[in-house]
C-alpha positions in Angstrom: 51.1 -146.0 23.4 47.4 -146.8 23.9 47.9 -147.1 27.7 49.5 -143.7 27.8 46.5 -142.1 26.0 44.2 -143.7 28.6 46.2 -142.5 31.6 46.8 -139.0 30.3 43.3 -137.6 31.3 43.7 -138.9 34.8 47.2 -137.3 35.1 45.9 -134.0 33.8 43.0 -134.1 36.3 45.4 -134.7 39.2 47.7 -131.8 38.0 44.7 -129.4 37.8 43.5 -130.6 41.2 46.9 -129.9 42.7 47.2 -126.4 41.1 43.6 -125.3 42.0 43.0 -126.9 45.4 46.0 -128.3 47.2 48.6 -125.5 46.5 46.3 -122.6 47.6 45.3 -124.6 50.7 48.9 -125.1 51.7 49.6 -121.4 51.2 46.7 -120.5 53.4 47.8 -122.9 56.1 51.4 -121.6 55.9 50.1 -118.0 56.2 47.9 -119.0 59.3 50.9 -120.6 60.9 53.0 -117.5 60.3 50.4 -115.4 62.0 50.1 -117.7 65.0 53.9 -117.8 65.4 54.1 -114.0 65.3 51.6 -113.3 68.1 52.9 -111.2 70.9 51.4 -108.9 73.6 50.7 -105.4 72.4 49.8 -106.5 68.8 46.6 -105.3 67.3 44.6 -108.3 65.9 41.3 -109.2 64.4 39.5 -112.4 65.3 37.8 -114.6 62.8 34.5 -113.2 64.1 35.6 -109.6 63.2 36.3 -108.4 66.8 39.4 -106.1 66.9 41.6 -105.6 70.0 45.0 -105.6 71.5 46.7 -108.8 72.8 47.3 -108.6 76.5 48.8 -112.1 77.0 49.5 -115.0 74.7 49.4 -118.6 75.9 49.8 -121.9 74.2 46.0 -122.5 73.7 44.4 -119.1 74.5 45.0 -115.4 74.3 43.6 -112.5 76.3 42.4 -109.6 74.2 41.6 -106.1 75.3 38.6 -104.9 73.3 37.8 -101.8 75.3 39.4 -100.0 78.3 39.0 -102.4 81.3 37.4 -105.1 79.1 39.6 -108.2 78.5 38.3 -111.4 77.0 40.0 -114.8 76.7 39.6 -116.6 73.3 41.2 -119.6 71.6 44.5 -118.7 70.0 43.2 -120.1 66.7 40.5 -117.5 66.6 43.1 -114.8 65.7 42.6 -114.3 62.0 45.2 -111.6 61.3 47.5 -109.0 62.8 46.2 -105.5 62.0 48.5 -102.6 61.5 47.3 -99.4 63.1 45.8 -97.0 60.7 46.5 -93.3 60.7 43.5 -91.3 61.8 41.4 -89.8 59.0 41.8 -86.1 58.5 38.9 -84.1 59.6 36.8 -82.9 56.6 37.2 -79.2 56.0 34.2 -77.2 57.0 32.6 -75.4 54.1 31.3 -71.8 54.5 
């Protein structure tokens, strides 16, 4: 019984470590892998640096990203942070008299 009481704090620390560190890290890794698997030309994406653009080509290691008309850059595939859904344009504010 005494051995169980001595081991209990270590077991509790391991459980807390798993719940607060390992589980969220695995979820982030899984989400990142889902994003990487879903990349296809024509998708709007945001890079980890904050640059937005449209995927032109998707390779194994790199992607080409159109960031402006006639401007295409090549970046590492892992730099793609998320796929962005296009937003509806904001309505023009009504002019006041």
